[in-house]
C-alpha positions as CSV (number, residue, x, y, z in Angstrom):
1,M,-17.1,10.9,4.4
2,T,-15.5,10.4,1.0
3,I,-12.3,8.6,0.2
4,T,-10.7,12.0,-0.7
5,E,-11.7,13.5,2.7
6,T,-10.4,10.4,4.5
7,F,-7.1,10.6,2.6
8,D,-6.7,14.3,3.5
9,I,-7.2,13.5,7.2
10,I,-4.7,10.7,7.1
11,L,-2.1,12.9,5.3
12,A,-2.6,15.8,7.8
13,D,-1.7,13.5,10.7
14,S,1.0,11.5,9.1
15,P,4.8,10.8,9.2
16,E,6.9,13.3,7.3
17,W,7.8,10.9,4.5
18,M,4.1,10.8,3.5
19,R,4.2,14.4,2.6
20,H,6.6,13.4,-0.3
21,A,4.4,10.7,-1.6
22,L,3.3,11.1,-5.2
23,C,-0.2,9.7,-4.3
24,A,-0.8,12.9,-2.4
25,D,-1.4,14.6,-5.8
26,A,-3.3,11.7,-7.4
27,D,-6.9,10.7,-7.2
28,P,-7.2,8.7,-3.9
29,E,-9.8,6.5,-5.5
30,L,-7.0,4.9,-7.6
31,F,-5.5,3.5,-4.4
32,F,-8.6,1.8,-3.1
33,P,-9.6,-0.9,-5.6
34,E,-12.8,-2.9,-5.3
35,P,-12.2,-5.9,-3.0
36,G,-11.6,-9.2,-4.8
37,G,-11.2,-7.6,-8.2
38,G,-8.4,-8.4,-10.6
39,T,-6.0,-5.9,-11.9
40,E,-8.3,-3.0,-12.8
41,P,-7.0,-0.1,-14.9
42,A,-7.1,2.2,-11.8
43,E,-5.1,-0.4,-9.8
44,G,-2.5,-0.5,-12.6
45,E,-2.3,3.3,-12.6
46,A,-1.9,3.4,-8.8
47,I,1.0,0.9,-9.0
48,R,2.6,3.0,-11.8
49,I,2.5,6.0,-9.6
50,C,3.9,4.1,-6.7
51,R,6.8,2.8,-8.8
52,R,7.9,6.4,-9.5
53,C,7.4,7.5,-5.9
54,P,10.5,8.5,-3.9
55,V,9.0,7.1,-0.6
56,M,7.8,3.8,-2.0
57,A,9.9,1.7,0.4
58,D,8.8,3.7,3.4
59,C,5.2,3.3,2.3
60,L,5.5,-0.5,1.9
61,R,7.1,-0.8,5.3
62,H,4.2,1.3,6.8
63,A,1.6,-0.9,5.1
64,M,3.3,-4.1,6.3
65,K,3.7,-2.8,9.8
66,T,0.1,-1.5,10.1
67,G,-1.5,-4.5,8.3
68,D,-3.5,-2.3,5.9
69,R,-6.0,-4.5,4.0
70,F,-7.6,-1.9,1.7
71,A,-5.2,0.4,-0.1
72,I,-2.5,0.0,-2.7
73,M,0.6,1.1,-0.8
74,G,4.2,0.8,-1.6
75,G,3.5,-0.5,-5.1
76,K,1.6,-3.5,-3.7
77,T,-2.0,-4.5,-3.5
78,P,-3.4,-5.8,-0.2
79,R,-3.4,-9.3,-1.7
80,Q,0.2,-9.0,-2.7
81,R,1.2,-7.8,0.8
82,T,-0.7,-10.8,2.3
83,R,1.4,-13.1,0.2
84,I,4.6,-11.3,1.3
85,R,3.6,-11.7,5.0
86,K,3.0,-15.4,4.5
87,R,6.3,-15.9,2.8
88,M,8.1,-14.0,5.6
89,S,6.3,-16.1,8.2
90,L,7.2,-19.3,6.4
91,G,10.8,-18.2,6.1
92,R,11.0,-17.6,9.9
93,R,9.7,-21.1,10.6
94,K,12.1,-23.0,8.3
95,P,15.1,-23.1,10.7
96,G,12.9,-24.7,13.3
97,L,11.8,-27.5,11.0
98,R,15.2,-29.1,10.9
């Protein structure tokens, strides 16, 4: 199964907000960068699409909630979302450190 076919299946069985996502009209391959790579041109293009998207915040919440580790979602790479999770986790621990 190709990334495009997988993306179509996900979109067909998805929350309503996903139907308004700009990535639905873009090449799905842009949103699945090679693991461990730096900022590739396709990754940059995906993030530019995200930044114009009316449902970017919903998408980021979804990615954080589901723990997606592969796709650029909500304008963030998987690595960026991991850093956000770590910062959030550290922030929750701070009050207990006193």
